[in-house]
C-alpha positions in Angstrom: 100.8 93.1 99.3 102.6 90.2 101.3 102.3 86.6 100.5 102.8 84.2 103.3 103.2 80.3 103.1 103.2 78.1 105.8 104.7 74.7 106.1 105.9 71.9 108.5 102.8 70.7 109.8 101.9 67.1 110.3 100.9 64.4 112.5 102.8 63.8 115.7 102.4 61.7 119.1 101.9 63.7 122.1 105.2 64.9 123.7 106.6 65.2 120.3 107.9 68.3 118.4 107.3 70.1 115.2 108.6 73.0 113.7 106.5 75.3 111.5 107.8 77.7 109.1 106.6 80.6 107.3 108.1 82.3 104.1 107.3 85.7 103.3 107.5 87.7 100.0 106.0 91.0 98.5 107.2 93.6 101.2 110.1 94.3 103.2 110.0 91.4 105.7 111.8 93.4 108.5 109.1 96.0 108.3 106.3 93.5 109.6 105.5 92.1 113.0 104.6 88.5 112.6 102.3 86.2 114.5 101.1 82.7 114.7 97.6 81.8 115.2 95.7 78.6 115.4 92.1 77.5 115.0 90.6 74.1 116.1 87.3 73.0 114.3 84.3 74.9 115.9 86.6 77.2 117.8 87.7 80.8 117.3 91.0 81.6 115.9 93.4 82.0 118.8 96.8 83.8 119.2 99.7 81.2 119.8 102.9 83.7 119.6 104.2 86.8 118.0 107.6 88.6 117.2 108.3 92.1 116.8 109.9 93.5 113.5 113.1 93.6 114.9 113.1 90.2 116.6 113.7 91.5 119.8 110.5 91.1 121.5 108.4 87.9 121.7 105.0 87.1 123.0 103.3 83.8 123.8 99.8 82.6 124.8 100.0 81.4 128.3 99.0 77.8 127.1 102.0 77.5 124.8 104.4 79.6 126.9 107.6 77.4 127.7 106.8 74.8 125.0 106.5 76.9 121.9 109.3 79.4 120.6 109.1 81.8 117.8 111.8 83.2 115.8 112.5 85.2 112.6 115.2 85.4 110.2 115.1 88.7 108.3 117.7 87.6 105.8 115.6 84.6 104.7 112.2 86.4 105.3 111.0 83.5 107.3 109.5 83.2 110.8 109.5 79.8 112.6 107.6 78.2 115.4 109.1 75.4 117.3 106.9 73.5 119.1 107.8 71.2 121.8 106.1 68.8 124.3 103.0 68.8 121.9 99.7 67.9 123.7 96.2 66.8 121.9 94.8 70.1 122.6 97.3 71.7 120.4 95.7 70.2 117.5 94.6 72.9 115.0 95.3 74.4 111.8 98.0 77.0 112.4 98.2 80.3 110.5 101.0 83.0 109.9 100.0 86.4 110.0 101.7 89.7 109.5 101.0 93.4 110.0 103.1 96.7 109.9 102.5 97.7 113.3 103.4 96.1 116.7 102.4 92.7 118.0 98.6 92.3 119.0 96.9 89.1 120.0 93.6 90.2 117.9 93.4 88.2 114.8 91.4 91.1 112.9 94.4 93.4 113.6 96.6 91.5 111.0 96.6 92.5 107.4 98.0 89.3 105.8 97.4 85.7 106.3 98.9 82.5 104.9 96.8 79.4 103.9 97.3 77.5 107.2 99.1 74.2 107.8 97.4 71.5 109.8 98.9 70.0 113.1 97.5 67.0 114.6 98.6 65.6 118.1 97.6 61.9 118.8 97.4 60.8 122.5 
């Protein structure tokens, strides 16, 4: 079992920045590929960013590329999502997810999920 706990969400004005953090426990963190997803009310959960177990490879959705950066610290069992130049359309609940295999953009392929943290971007 893996437990994931997100933090760092909040209210920010458009153009601002937030940094989300996800703390993992229960399994060797370095064996897990990690992803960030988001879900706005009435919308499907969508892939935002992912990072391979080693941290060597990262992936981003087109609509966040160049604005968001995912990173991980295997010594601290933490994955971060730095979000810059935030837009109102980034408003959503953000979820951290983990799986033992390679990164995929499909939510159903992830085995473990956090409880989510709300990000609200005002215009």
